[in-house]
PASEBA-1860 file (N, C-alpha, C; in nm, 3 decimals):
! residues 137
1> MKLNQISK> -5.192/3.655/-3.065/-5.252/3.605/-3.187/-5.231/3.454/-3.195 ~ -5.336/3.384/-3.234/-5.331/3.239/-3.248/-5.359/3.201/-3.393 ~ -5.319/3.079/-3.429/-5.337/3.034/-3.567/-5.484/3.026/-3.607 ~ -5.573/2.990/-3.514/-5.714/2.979/-3.546/-5.782/3.115/-3.556 ~ -5.713/3.224/-3.519/-5.771/3.357/-3.527/-5.729/3.433/-3.654 ~ -5.641/3.372/-3.733/-5.596/3.438/-3.856/-5.709/3.433/-3.958 ~ -5.750/3.548/-4.009/-5.862/3.553/-4.102/-5.817/3.537/-4.247 ~ -5.696/3.580/-4.280/-5.647/3.574/-4.417/-5.582/3.439/-4.443
9> KITNKPKR> -5.621/3.374/-4.553/-5.562/3.246/-4.587/-5.425/3.269/-4.648 ~ -5.328/3.191/-4.603/-5.193/3.201/-4.657/-5.168/3.077/-4.739 ~ -5.152/3.093/-4.871/-5.123/2.980/-4.959/-5.004/3.015/-5.046 ~ -4.927/2.914/-5.082/-4.814/2.936/-5.171/-4.865/2.949/-5.313 ~ -4.811/3.046/-5.386/-4.849/3.065/-5.526/-4.782/2.957/-5.609 ~ -4.850/2.908/-5.713/-4.788/2.807/-5.799/-4.670/2.866/-5.876 ~ -4.569/2.784/-5.901/-4.450/2.830/-5.973/-4.487/2.859/-6.118 ~ -4.452/2.978/-6.167/-4.484/3.019/-6.304/-4.375/2.969/-6.397
17> LGRGHGCG> -4.413/2.879/-6.486/-4.316/2.815/-6.574/-4.303/2.891/-6.705 ~ -4.185/2.880/-6.767/-4.162/2.937/-6.900/-4.163/3.088/-6.903 ~ -4.105/3.154/-6.804/-4.101/3.300/-6.799/-3.957/3.353/-6.807 ~ -3.873/3.286/-6.882/-3.734/3.331/-6.901/-3.636/3.255/-6.815 ~ -3.504/3.274/-6.845/-3.399/3.201/-6.774/-3.388/3.241/-6.628 ~ -3.424/3.362/-6.594/-3.407/3.413/-6.457/-3.496/3.343/-6.357 ~ -3.608/3.288/-6.398/-3.701/3.227/-6.301/-3.660/3.088/-6.258 ~ -3.567/3.024/-6.329/-3.523/2.889/-6.293/-3.602/2.781/-6.363
25> KGKTSGRG> -3.715/2.817/-6.421/-3.796/2.720/-6.495/-3.828/2.776/-6.633 ~ -3.729/2.832/-6.699/-3.749/2.890/-6.830/-3.717/2.790/-6.939 ~ -3.712/2.834/-7.061/-3.684/2.755/-7.181/-3.771/2.630/-7.191 ~ -3.729/2.514/-7.138/-3.807/2.390/-7.151/-3.910/2.374/-7.040 ~ -3.910/2.459/-6.942/-4.009/2.460/-6.832/-4.014/2.330/-6.754 ~ -3.901/2.266/-6.734/-3.894/2.145/-6.651/-3.941/2.020/-6.719 ~ -3.959/2.024/-6.853/-4.006/1.906/-6.926/-3.894/1.831/-6.998 ~ -3.772/1.867/-6.977/-3.663/1.804/-7.049/-3.656/1.857/-7.191
33> TKGQKARA> -3.597/1.779/-7.282/-3.588/1.827/-7.420/-3.657/1.730/-7.515 ~ -3.732/1.785/-7.605/-3.799/1.715/-7.714/-3.884/1.595/-7.670 ~ -3.943/1.531/-7.764/-4.023/1.412/-7.736/-4.169/1.442/-7.711 ~ -4.248/1.336/-7.707/-4.393/1.350/-7.693/-4.432/1.414/-7.560 ~ -4.359/1.381/-7.454/-4.393/1.434/-7.322/-4.357/1.581/-7.305 ~ -4.272/1.633/-7.392/-4.234/1.774/-7.385/-4.336/1.864/-7.453 ~ -4.424/1.807/-7.534/-4.519/1.886/-7.610/-4.641/1.921/-7.525 ~ -4.713/2.023/-7.569/-4.834/2.066/-7.499/-4.946/1.964/-7.523
41> GHNIPNRF> -5.024/1.938/-7.421/-5.139/1.848/-7.433/-5.102/1.702/-7.447 ~ -4.984/1.662/-7.403/-4.946/1.521/-7.415/-5.025/1.436/-7.317 ~ -5.058/1.316/-7.361/-5.129/1.223/-7.273/-5.098/1.081/-7.318 ~ -5.010/1.014/-7.247/-4.974/0.877/-7.280/-5.032/0.788/-7.170 ~ -5.119/0.693/-7.204/-5.177/0.606/-7.101/-5.071/0.519/-7.034 ~ -5.095/0.482/-6.909/-4.999/0.401/-6.832/-4.975/0.265/-6.897 ~ -5.075/0.214/-6.967/-5.062/0.081/-7.027/-4.981/0.083/-7.156 ~ -4.948/0.201/-7.210/-4.877/0.212/-7.337/-4.732/0.166/-7.321
49> EGGQSSLI> -4.686/0.079/-7.413/-4.551/0.023/-7.404/-4.470/0.051/-7.530 ~ -4.486/0.170/-7.587/-4.407/0.211/-7.701/-4.440/0.139/-7.829 ~ -4.562/0.100/-7.849/-4.602/0.032/-7.971/-4.610/-0.119/-7.957 ~ -4.540/-0.174/-7.857/-4.550/-0.318/-7.828/-4.692/-0.346/-7.779 ~ -4.743/-0.464/-7.809/-4.879/-0.495/-7.762/-4.880/-0.495/-7.610 ~ -4.978/-0.426/-7.553/-4.979/-0.402/-7.409/-5.004/-0.530/-7.329 ~ -4.974/-0.522/-7.203/-4.989/-0.637/-7.112/-5.134/-0.684/-7.109 ~ -5.228/-0.590/-7.118/-5.370/-0.623/-7.115/-5.406/-0.716/-7.231
57> TRLPKKIG> -5.353/-0.688/-7.350/-5.385/-0.770/-7.466/-5.306/-0.900/-7.469 ~ -5.190/-0.905/-7.403/-5.108/-1.027/-7.403/-5.160/-1.133/-7.306 ~ -5.227/-1.091/-7.201/-5.275/-1.187/-7.101/-5.397/-1.263/-7.153 ~ -5.413/-1.390/-7.114/-5.531/-1.466/-7.158/-5.657/-1.414/-7.090 ~ -5.766/-1.419/-7.164/-5.893/-1.370/-7.112/-5.967/-1.483/-7.039 ~ -6.043/-1.446/-6.939/-6.122/-1.544/-6.866/-6.244/-1.582/-6.949 ~ -6.262/-1.711/-6.973/-6.370/-1.759/-7.057/-6.491/-1.790/-6.970 ~ -6.608/-1.763/-7.024/-6.731/-1.797/-6.953/-6.812/-1.675/-6.916
65> FRSICEKP> -6.924/-1.700/-6.851/-7.015/-1.594/-6.812/-7.082/-1.633/-6.681 ~ -7.085/-1.542/-6.587/-7.156/-1.565/-6.461/-7.261/-1.456/-6.444 ~ -7.384/-1.497/-6.439/-7.495/-1.402/-6.429/-7.500/-1.340/-6.290 ~ -7.538/-1.211/-6.287/-7.552/-1.143/-6.158/-7.695/-1.157/-6.104 ~ -7.785/-1.213/-6.187/-7.923/-1.231/-6.144/-7.932/-1.344/-6.042 ~ -8.012/-1.322/-5.940/-8.027/-1.422/-5.835/-8.115/-1.537/-5.883 ~ -8.069/-1.659/-5.864/-8.145/-1.777/-5.906/-8.251/-1.809/-5.799 ~ -8.370/-1.852/-5.842/-8.474/-1.885/-5.743/-8.444/-2.016/-5.670
73> QTVDISVL> -8.496/-2.027/-5.548/-8.486/-2.153/-5.473/-8.586/-2.251/-5.534 ~ -8.547/-2.376/-5.543/-8.634/-2.474/-5.607/-8.694/-2.569/-5.504 ~ -8.820/-2.605/-5.528/-8.892/-2.699/-5.442/-8.966/-2.797/-5.532 ~ -8.957/-2.927/-5.502/-9.026/-3.029/-5.580/-9.169/-3.047/-5.529 ~ -9.256/-3.090/-5.619/-9.396/-3.115/-5.582/-9.406/-3.225/-5.477 ~ -9.316/-3.324/-5.485/-9.319/-3.437/-5.390/-9.302/-3.387/-5.245 ~ -9.224/-3.281/-5.225/-9.204/-3.224/-5.090/-9.334/-3.160/-5.043 ~ -9.402/-3.089/-5.134/-9.529/-3.025/-5.098/-9.635/-3.130/-5.064
81> EKRFKDGD> -9.633/-3.242/-5.138/-9.727/-3.352/-5.114/-9.713/-3.406/-4.972 ~ -9.589/-3.416/-4.924/-9.564/-3.472/-4.791/-9.594/-3.371/-4.679 ~ -9.558/-3.244/-4.698/-9.560/-3.147/-4.589/-9.690/-3.067/-4.576 ~ -9.770/-3.057/-4.682/-9.891/-2.974/-4.678/-10.018/-3.059/-4.681 ~ -10.124/-3.004/-4.621/-10.254/-3.071/-4.620/-10.339/-3.018/-4.735 ~ -10.450/-3.085/-4.761/-10.540/-3.045/-4.870/-10.600/-2.908/-4.840 ~ -10.592/-2.815/-4.937/-10.650/-2.681/-4.923/-10.557/-2.578/-4.860 ~ -10.434/-2.613/-4.828/-10.339/-2.518/-4.768/-10.290/-2.417/-4.873
89> IVSPSTLF> -10.244/-2.301/-4.822/-10.184/-2.198/-4.908/-10.033/-2.217/-4.907 ~ -9.975/-2.227/-5.026/-9.830/-2.242/-5.038/-9.772/-2.108/-5.083 ~ -9.692/-2.046/-4.997/-9.626/-1.919/-5.027/-9.483/-1.925/-4.973 ~ -9.396/-1.830/-5.011/-9.259/-1.833/-4.960/-9.251/-1.831/-4.806 ~ -9.343/-1.757/-4.742/-9.341/-1.751/-4.595/-9.380/-1.885/-4.532 ~ -9.480/-1.956/-4.589/-9.519/-2.086/-4.533/-9.411/-2.192/-4.559 ~ -9.345/-2.182/-4.674/-9.234/-2.274/-4.703/-9.117/-2.251/-4.608 ~ -9.094/-2.125/-4.573/-8.986/-2.091/-4.478/-9.020/-2.141/-4.338
97> QKNIVKSC> -9.145/-2.126/-4.299/-9.189/-2.172/-4.166/-9.174/-2.323/-4.150 ~ -9.193/-2.397/-4.259/-9.181/-2.543/-4.254/-9.040/-2.592/-4.288 ~ -8.942/-2.498/-4.294/-8.800/-2.528/-4.320/-8.776/-2.599/-4.454 ~ -8.854/-2.561/-4.554/-8.835/-2.617/-4.687/-8.737/-2.531/-4.767 ~ -8.748/-2.398/-4.749/-8.655/-2.305/-4.815/-8.573/-2.231/-4.709 ~ -8.459/-2.173/-4.752/-8.368/-2.107/-4.658/-8.413/-1.967/-4.620 ~ -8.475/-1.892/-4.713/-8.523/-1.758/-4.679/-8.654/-1.731/-4.752 ~ -8.739/-1.648/-4.690/-8.869/-1.617/-4.751/-8.860/-1.494/-4.841
105> KQTVKILG> -8.745/-1.424/-4.842/-8.730/-1.304/-4.924/-8.687/-1.337/-5.067 ~ -8.621/-1.451/-5.086/-8.577/-1.491/-5.219/-8.692/-1.559/-5.293 ~ -8.692/-1.547/-5.428/-8.800/-1.607/-5.506/-8.793/-1.760/-5.500 ~ -8.909/-1.823/-5.511/-8.918/-1.969/-5.502/-8.987/-2.022/-5.628 ~ -8.934/-2.132/-5.683/-8.994/-2.194/-5.801/-9.030/-2.338/-5.769 ~ -9.152/-2.378/-5.808/-9.199/-2.515/-5.787/-9.169/-2.596/-5.912 ~ -9.099/-2.709/-5.893/-9.063/-2.797/-6.005/-9.146/-2.924/-5.999 ~ -9.161/-2.988/-6.115/-9.253/-3.100/-6.126/-9.194/-3.238/-6.113
113> KGKLTKKL> -9.108/-3.265/-6.015/-9.059/-3.401/-5.992/-9.153/-3.467/-5.892 ~ -9.237/-3.556/-5.939/-9.335/-3.622/-5.854/-9.475/-3.584/-5.898 ~ -9.576/-3.630/-5.820/-9.715/-3.599/-5.854/-9.784/-3.537/-5.733 ~ -9.880/-3.451/-5.764/-9.955/-3.381/-5.660/-10.100/-3.426/-5.665 ~ -10.146/-3.486/-5.555/-10.285/-3.534/-5.549/-10.373/-3.437/-5.471 ~ -10.312/-3.353/-5.384/-10.388/-3.260/-5.301/-10.413/-3.130/-5.377 ~ -10.520/-3.060/-5.336/-10.548/-2.928/-5.394/-10.481/-2.823/-5.306 ~ -10.380/-2.757/-5.361/-10.309/-2.651/-5.289/-10.324/-2.520/-5.364
121> RFKQLLVS> -10.320/-2.408/-5.288/-10.327/-2.276/-5.349/-10.187/-2.214/-5.344 ~ -10.139/-2.167/-5.459/-10.004/-2.110/-5.469/-10.013/-1.957/-5.473 ~ -9.928/-1.892/-5.391/-9.923/-1.746/-5.389/-9.777/-1.701/-5.395 ~ -9.749/-1.604/-5.481/-9.616/-1.543/-5.496/-9.508/-1.645/-5.527 ~ -9.538/-1.741/-5.613/-9.442/-1.845/-5.650/-9.430/-1.854/-5.801 ~ -9.314/-1.896/-5.847/-9.295/-1.930/-5.988/-9.325/-2.078/-6.003 ~ -9.390/-2.116/-6.111/-9.429/-2.255/-6.131/-9.381/-2.300/-6.269 ~ -9.320/-2.420/-6.275/-9.270/-2.472/-6.403/-9.387/-2.519/-6.490
129> ATVKKNIG> -9.358/-2.538/-6.619/-9.463/-2.578/-6.716/-9.522/-2.714/-6.684 ~ -9.438/-2.810/-6.637/-9.488/-2.944/-6.604/-9.583/-2.940/-6.485 ~ -9.555/-2.855/-6.390/-9.643/-2.843/-6.272/-9.776/-2.782/-6.315 ~ -9.773/-2.684/-6.405/-9.897/-2.623/-6.454/-9.988/-2.727/-6.521 ~ -9.928/-2.819/-6.597/-10.004/-2.924/-6.662/-10.067/-3.017/-6.559 ~ -9.988/-3.057/-6.457/-10.036/-3.150/-6.355/-10.148/-3.091/-6.271 ~ -10.135/-2.964/-6.235/-10.232/-2.900/-6.147/-10.353/-2.851/-6.226 ~ -10.326/-2.801/-6.347/-10.434/-2.747/-6.429/-10.448/-2.597/-6.413
137> L> -10.336/-2.525/-6.401/-10.339/-2.379/-6.388/-10.353/-2.313/-6.524
END
C-alpha cells in the first residue's frame, strides 16, 4: 500500500471546546477569564488602542491630489508650421513618424503658440480654443 493509493481522507477533527472539565478545554474554553475577548462574537480591530486616538488619526495626512487620468501630449502650431507641407494630414501616427510626439497611442493636443499659415487637415486630435479661432474650425 502506498500513500497515493489511499482512498479515504484522513483529517484531524477540530477540538470541541466547552464540553466540561474532562476535555481539557472546558469552563472558559481557552479564552482566559472575563473581558471583551472572552465574550461571544467579539471583534476588536487591530488599529484599536483602548480608546486612545489611533495611530491612523494621529499621523499627518498627505495634502494634494494626483489625477490618475493620462494627460495628452502637447504640440504647438509653430512646430506643425515648420514640419508639415500645405494640405498634409496631421494625426498621431504622422506626428510620431516625424518624431514630434513620443508615442502614437497616447492622445495629442494642439496648442496655439504661434501662427499657422498652411492649410492642414487634423484627424484624431484634440485642439485648443485658440487654435480653433486661428484655423476656423
